[in-house]
C-alpha positions in Angstrom: -2.4 18.4 12.4 -4.2 15.3 11.1 -3.1 11.7 11.8 -2.8 9.4 8.8 -1.5 5.9 8.5 1.3 4.9 6.1 1.4 1.4 4.8 4.9 0.4 3.8 5.6 -2.5 1.5 8.9 -4.3 1.2 9.2 -5.9 -2.2 9.9 -9.6 -2.7 13.2 -10.5 -4.5 11.4 -11.2 -7.8 8.8 -8.3 -7.6 9.3 -7.3 -11.2 8.4 -10.8 -12.5 5.5 -11.5 -10.0 3.8 -8.0 -10.0 2.4 -8.0 -13.5 0.2 -11.1 -12.9 -1.4 -9.5 -9.9 -1.4 -5.8 -10.8 -5.0 -5.7 -12.1 -6.5 -7.2 -8.9 -4.2 -5.1 -6.7 -5.2 -1.9 -8.6 -8.9 -2.8 -8.3 -8.6 -3.2 -4.6 -6.8 0.1 -4.3 -9.6 1.8 -6.3 -12.3 0.3 -3.9 -10.5 1.6 -0.8 -10.0 5.0 -2.5 -13.7 5.2 -3.4 -14.6 4.4 0.3 -12.6 7.4 1.2 -10.0 5.6 3.4 -7.1 5.5 1.0 -5.6 8.9 0.1 -2.8 7.7 -2.3 -0.5 4.8 -3.1 2.3 3.8 -5.4 5.8 2.5 -5.7 9.0 4.4 -4.9 11.5 5.1 -7.8 12.9 1.6 -7.7 10.3 -0.7 -6.3 12.7 -3.6 -6.1 15.0 -1.8 -3.7 12.7 0.8 -2.2 9.3 -0.9 -2.1 6.1 1.1 -2.1 3.7 2.9 0.2 0.0 3.9 0.7 -1.6 6.6 2.9 -4.8 5.8 4.7 -7.1 7.8 7.0 -7.4 4.9 9.5 -5.1 2.2 10.8 -7.7 -0.5 10.5 -8.3 0.3 6.8 -4.5 0.1 6.1 -4.3 -3.3 7.8 -7.5 -4.5 6.1 -6.1 -3.5 2.7 -2.7 -5.2 3.3 -4.1 -8.5 4.8 -5.9 -9.4 1.6 -4.0 -7.4 -1.1 -3.2 -9.7 -4.0 0.4 -8.4 -3.9 0.7 -9.6 -0.3 -1.3 -12.9 -0.7 0.7 -13.8 -3.8 4.2 -13.0 -2.5 4.9 -9.8 -4.5 5.4 -8.2 -1.1 7.7 -9.8 1.4 6.8 -7.7 4.4 4.5 -4.8 5.3 4.0 -2.5 8.2 1.7 0.4 9.2 3.1 3.6 10.7 1.2 6.4 12.3 2.1 9.7 10.5 1.1 13.2 11.7 0.4 15.3 8.6 1.7 18.8 9.2 -0.1 20.7 6.4 -3.7 20.4 5.6 -5.4 21.3 2.4 
């Protein structure tokens, strides 16, 4: 079993109007964390307005670092975030 860290985002009320303006910077930040090897995957749930989004990290500090300066957080696309420890049951 391997421990991962799930970053959960709760969307702001007007996520669909705010997100496009900050998507490029948000995506570039995600790519950098992925290239560093600390972000496994990320993306929205089926209805981002109601369900938000998530990302999976290999370390809690990386998840918190990503969220603190993510353009989606800084610019109010995300209203709240939290990091949860997750025990991955199946390994590749």
